[in-house]
C-alpha positions as CSV (number, residue, x, y, z in Angstrom):
1,S,14.1,1.4,-22.9
2,S,16.9,-1.3,-23.2
3,Q,18.6,0.5,-20.3
4,D,15.7,-0.1,-18.1
5,L,15.4,-3.8,-19.2
6,R,19.0,-4.3,-18.3
7,R,18.4,-2.9,-14.9
8,E,15.6,-5.1,-14.2
9,V,17.6,-8.1,-15.3
10,E,20.5,-7.2,-13.0
11,F,18.0,-6.8,-10.1
12,L,16.5,-10.1,-10.7
13,K,19.9,-11.8,-10.7
14,S,20.7,-10.2,-7.4
15,C,17.6,-11.5,-5.9
16,L,18.6,-15.0,-6.9
17,N,21.9,-14.5,-5.0
18,R,20.2,-13.4,-1.8
19,T,20.8,-15.4,1.4
20,R,17.6,-17.3,2.3
21,T,16.0,-16.6,5.6
22,K,15.1,-19.5,8.0
23,V,11.4,-20.0,8.6
24,S,11.9,-19.6,12.3
25,Q,13.7,-16.2,11.9
26,A,10.9,-15.1,9.5
27,L,8.1,-16.1,11.9
28,E,10.0,-14.3,14.8
29,G,10.2,-11.1,12.5
30,L,6.5,-11.4,11.7
31,V,5.4,-11.8,15.4
32,Q,7.6,-8.8,16.2
33,H,6.1,-6.9,13.4
34,C,2.6,-7.7,14.5
35,D,3.3,-6.7,18.1
36,T,4.7,-3.3,17.1
37,Y,1.9,-2.4,14.8
38,L,-1.0,-3.9,16.8
39,E,-2.0,-0.6,18.2
40,F,-2.3,0.9,14.8
41,D,-4.5,-1.9,13.2
42,P,-8.2,-0.9,13.1
43,L,-9.2,-4.5,12.6
44,L,-7.7,-5.7,15.9
45,T,-8.1,-2.7,18.0
46,G,-11.1,-0.9,16.6
47,A,-11.3,2.2,14.5
48,Q,-10.9,5.6,16.1
49,P,-13.3,7.2,15.7
50,S,-15.9,4.8,14.7
51,N,-15.8,3.0,11.4
52,P,-17.7,5.3,9.0
53,W,-19.1,2.3,7.1
54,H,-20.8,1.2,10.3
55,S,-22.0,4.6,11.5
56,E,-23.0,8.0,10.3
57,D,-19.8,9.6,11.6
58,T,-17.4,10.6,8.8
59,A,-14.8,11.9,11.3
60,F,-12.4,8.9,10.6
61,W,-11.9,9.9,7.1
62,Q,-11.3,13.5,8.0
63,F,-8.8,12.7,10.7
64,N,-7.1,10.4,8.2
65,S,-7.0,12.6,5.2
66,P,-3.6,12.6,3.5
67,I,-2.9,16.3,4.6
68,V,-4.6,17.4,7.9
69,E,-3.8,20.6,10.0
70,V,-3.7,18.7,13.3
71,P,-2.9,15.0,13.1
72,T,-4.2,12.5,15.7
73,E,-1.9,11.3,18.5
74,K,-1.9,7.8,17.1
75,R,-0.9,9.0,13.7
76,V,2.0,11.0,15.2
77,K,3.2,8.1,17.3
78,R,3.3,5.9,14.2
79,W,5.7,8.2,12.7
80,G,8.1,7.2,15.6
81,L,8.2,3.7,14.5
82,S,10.2,4.0,11.4
83,M,11.5,6.5,8.7
84,E,9.2,4.8,6.2
85,D,6.1,5.2,8.4
86,L,6.9,8.9,8.5
87,V,7.7,9.6,4.9
88,T,4.8,7.4,3.3
89,D,2.4,9.7,5.3
90,Q,1.9,12.9,3.5
91,T,1.3,14.9,6.6
92,G,4.3,13.3,8.2
93,L,6.6,14.0,5.3
94,Q,5.4,17.7,5.4
95,E,6.2,18.0,9.2
96,F,9.6,16.4,8.6
97,T,10.3,18.8,5.8
98,N,9.1,21.8,7.9
99,Y,11.5,20.7,10.7
100,L,14.5,20.2,8.4
101,R,13.7,23.7,6.8
102,K,14.0,25.2,10.3
103,E,17.3,23.3,10.8
104,Y,18.6,24.6,7.4
105,S,19.2,21.1,6.2
106,H,16.0,20.5,4.0
107,E,18.0,19.9,0.9
108,N,18.5,16.3,1.5
109,I,14.6,15.6,1.8
110,R,14.0,17.8,-1.3
111,F,16.4,16.0,-3.4
112,W,15.0,12.5,-2.4
113,M,11.5,13.9,-3.2
114,A,12.6,15.2,-6.6
115,V,14.2,11.9,-7.4
116,K,10.9,10.0,-6.3
117,D,9.0,12.4,-8.5
118,L,11.4,11.7,-11.4
119,R,10.7,8.0,-11.2
120,R,6.9,8.7,-11.9
121,S,7.3,11.2,-14.6
122,S,6.4,10.6,-18.3
123,H,9.2,9.7,-20.7
124,S,9.1,13.1,-22.4
125,Q,9.9,14.8,-19.2
126,I,12.9,12.8,-18.1
127,S,15.7,14.6,-19.6
128,A,14.6,18.0,-18.7
129,K,13.9,16.9,-15.0
130,V,17.3,15.1,-14.8
131,H,18.9,18.4,-15.9
132,E,17.0,20.4,-13.3
133,I,17.8,18.0,-10.4
134,Y,21.4,18.0,-11.3
135,E,21.6,21.8,-11.5
136,E,19.8,22.2,-8.2
137,F,21.4,19.7,-6.1
138,L,24.6,18.3,-7.6
139,A,26.3,20.8,-9.9
140,P,29.3,22.8,-8.4
141,G,27.9,25.8,-6.6
142,A,24.3,24.4,-6.7
143,P,21.8,26.5,-4.7
144,C,20.7,23.4,-2.7
145,E,23.9,21.3,-2.9
146,I,23.8,18.0,-1.1
147,N,26.8,16.3,0.5
148,I,27.6,13.0,-1.0
149,D,30.9,11.2,-1.1
150,G,33.1,10.8,-4.1
151,K,32.1,7.3,-5.1
152,T,28.5,8.2,-5.2
153,M,29.1,11.3,-7.3
154,E,31.3,9.2,-9.7
155,K,28.5,6.8,-10.1
156,T,25.9,9.5,-10.7
157,Q,28.3,11.2,-13.2
158,Q,28.3,8.0,-15.2
159,E,24.5,7.6,-15.1
160,L,24.1,11.2,-16.4
161,K,25.6,10.3,-19.7
162,L,22.4,8.5,-20.6
163,P,19.7,10.1,-18.5
164,T,16.8,7.8,-17.3
165,R,14.3,8.0,-14.6
166,F,16.8,5.9,-12.6
167,T,19.8,8.2,-13.0
168,F,19.8,9.4,-9.4
169,D,18.7,6.3,-7.7
170,Y,22.2,5.5,-6.3
171,A,22.6,9.0,-4.9
172,A,19.1,9.0,-3.5
173,E,19.7,5.7,-1.6
174,H,22.8,7.2,-0.1
175,V,21.0,10.3,1.0
176,Y,18.1,8.4,2.3
177,T,20.0,5.8,4.2
178,L,23.1,7.7,5.5
179,L,21.8,11.2,5.7
180,L,18.0,11.0,6.5
181,K,17.4,7.7,8.1
182,K,20.5,7.6,10.4
183,D,20.9,11.3,11.0
184,C,18.0,13.6,10.3
185,Y,15.2,11.1,11.4
186,P,16.5,10.3,14.9
187,R,17.0,14.1,15.4
188,F,13.5,14.8,14.3
189,I,12.1,12.1,16.7
190,R,14.1,13.6,19.6
191,S,13.0,17.2,18.7
192,E,10.7,19.6,20.3
193,H,9.1,19.9,17.1
194,Y,8.0,16.3,17.1
195,K,7.2,16.4,20.9
196,S,4.8,19.4,20.3
197,L,3.0,17.5,17.6
198,L,2.6,14.4,19.9
199,A,1.3,16.6,22.7
200,A,-1.1,18.4,20.4
201,G,-2.3,15.2,18.8
202,I,-6.1,14.7,18.5
203,Q,-7.5,11.8,20.6
204,P,-10.8,10.9,18.6
205,S,-13.8,9.5,20.6
206,T,-14.5,6.0,20.1
207,K,-18.3,6.4,20.7
208,K,-20.3,4.9,17.8
209,R,-23.5,6.0,16.2
210,F,-25.2,3.4,14.1
211,F,-27.7,4.0,11.3
212,G,-31.2,3.6,12.4
213,F,-33.5,1.4,10.4
214,G,-36.7,3.3,11.2
215,G,-37.8,6.8,10.8
216,P,-36.6,9.5,13.4
217,G,-38.4,9.4,16.6
218,K,-41.1,11.9,17.3
């Protein structure tokens, strides 16, 4: 729509005005990033368990499925690196939501997930989903009312006049940055819930079984 195109134009204009980063600073950040994620790079540290493309063992795929009952220790440790690493892992997002539900504060993550789903919805569903999200999370007396400031609510009310898939982006960014990332996520990492997941994490064997080129021995 024309509204979406205007948003994209404004976004591209803002990109042109961004402060440029020095090459030395960029390289320093890259080195730091590589050091942080070295342990989790299967190309540099080896796959755990063995690479299923090199062996008959399919355990690697099973342990790294989007949703698992018991995650590996390495997978749980990665959740502790950043909020992004946690919520981009479906099992991590599920455990984070379970923790917040026990803390009676899961409305924020549910709102963020609903907005994320809205962005991927077909055009025919947008209006109905915008209404559902507003009634559940933002309307006065909503069953799962989220706590956002007056400025954010005012901005959202303006966006509601012409519903699009981006109507709640400003509110979702507020919830993600100020409520989830700076408050809920640190509490989760310090919680007994996370510590128990880390303690129970599976440590796969690194033993490899390669395909034989001949027939089975007799």
